[in-house]
C-alpha positions in Angstrom: 100.9 99.4 87.4 100.8 96.1 89.3 98.1 95.1 91.9 100.4 94.9 94.9 102.2 98.1 94.3 98.3 99.9 93.9 97.4 97.7 97.2 100.5 99.3 99.2 99.9 102.3 98.2 96.2 102.2 98.8 97.0 100.7 102.1 98.7 103.6 103.6 95.6 105.6 103.7 93.6 103.4 106.6 96.7 104.1 109.3 95.3 107.4 110.1 91.9 106.4 110.7 93.1 103.2 112.7 95.3 105.6 114.6 92.1 107.9 115.8 90.1 104.5 116.3 93.1 103.1 118.4 93.3 106.2 120.4 89.8 106.7 121.3 89.9 102.8 122.2 92.6 103.3 124.9 91.4 106.3 126.3 87.7 104.5 127.0 89.7 101.7 128.4 92.1 103.5 130.6 88.9 105.9 131.9 87.1 102.9 132.4 89.6 100.8 134.3 92.8 101.8 135.6 94.9 99.3 133.8 98.6 99.6 132.7 98.5 98.1 129.6 96.5 100.4 127.9 98.1 103.4 129.5 101.5 102.1 128.3 100.1 101.6 124.6 98.2 105.0 124.9 101.5 106.8 125.8 103.3 105.3 123.3 100.9 106.5 120.4 100.7 109.9 121.8 104.5 110.4 122.0 105.0 109.2 118.8 102.3 111.3 117.4 104.3 114.5 119.0 107.7 113.5 117.8 106.7 112.6 114.4 103.8 114.9 113.7 104.3 117.9 115.5 108.2 118.3 116.1 109.0 117.1 112.7 112.6 117.8 112.5 113.3 116.3 108.7 111.5 114.4 106.0 109.2 111.9 107.6 109.6 108.8 105.1 107.9 105.6 105.3 110.4 103.7 107.4 109.3 106.1 110.4 105.5 105.3 110.3 106.5 101.4 110.3 107.2 100.8 114.2 103.7 102.6 115.0 101.7 100.5 113.0 102.5 97.5 114.8 101.6 99.9 118.2 98.5 100.6 116.5 97.5 97.0 116.0 98.4 96.0 119.8 96.6 99.3 120.7 93.3 97.7 118.8 93.7 94.3 120.4 93.9 95.6 123.4 91.2 98.2 123.2 88.9 95.5 122.1 89.5 92.1 123.8 89.1 92.1 127.9 92.1 91.8 130.2 92.5 88.7 132.0 91.5 90.4 135.2 88.4 91.7 133.5 87.3 88.2 132.2 87.8 86.8 135.4 85.6 89.6 137.4 82.8 88.7 134.6 83.0 84.8 135.6 82.8 85.6 139.2 79.0 85.0 140.3 77.3 88.0 141.9 
């Protein structure tokens, strides 16, 4: 029982809630502004969920989960930070 192994085992539980938060952020951002970047990440997350979660044809091991972790992080960053166009619109005087 090394602490690194325990940390790795416990950290796998955070990706489910982060997936839901990223999905909600992207849905909110796509609904609020018609931007391509959040839409692409939203479609990537949803297609991964359908293929790996719903249409599971074999054993879902950790190596199949790993690519989506980067997409979730990117989705969280896109969902939280404003786009360049949004920053430029906010900088314009009214």
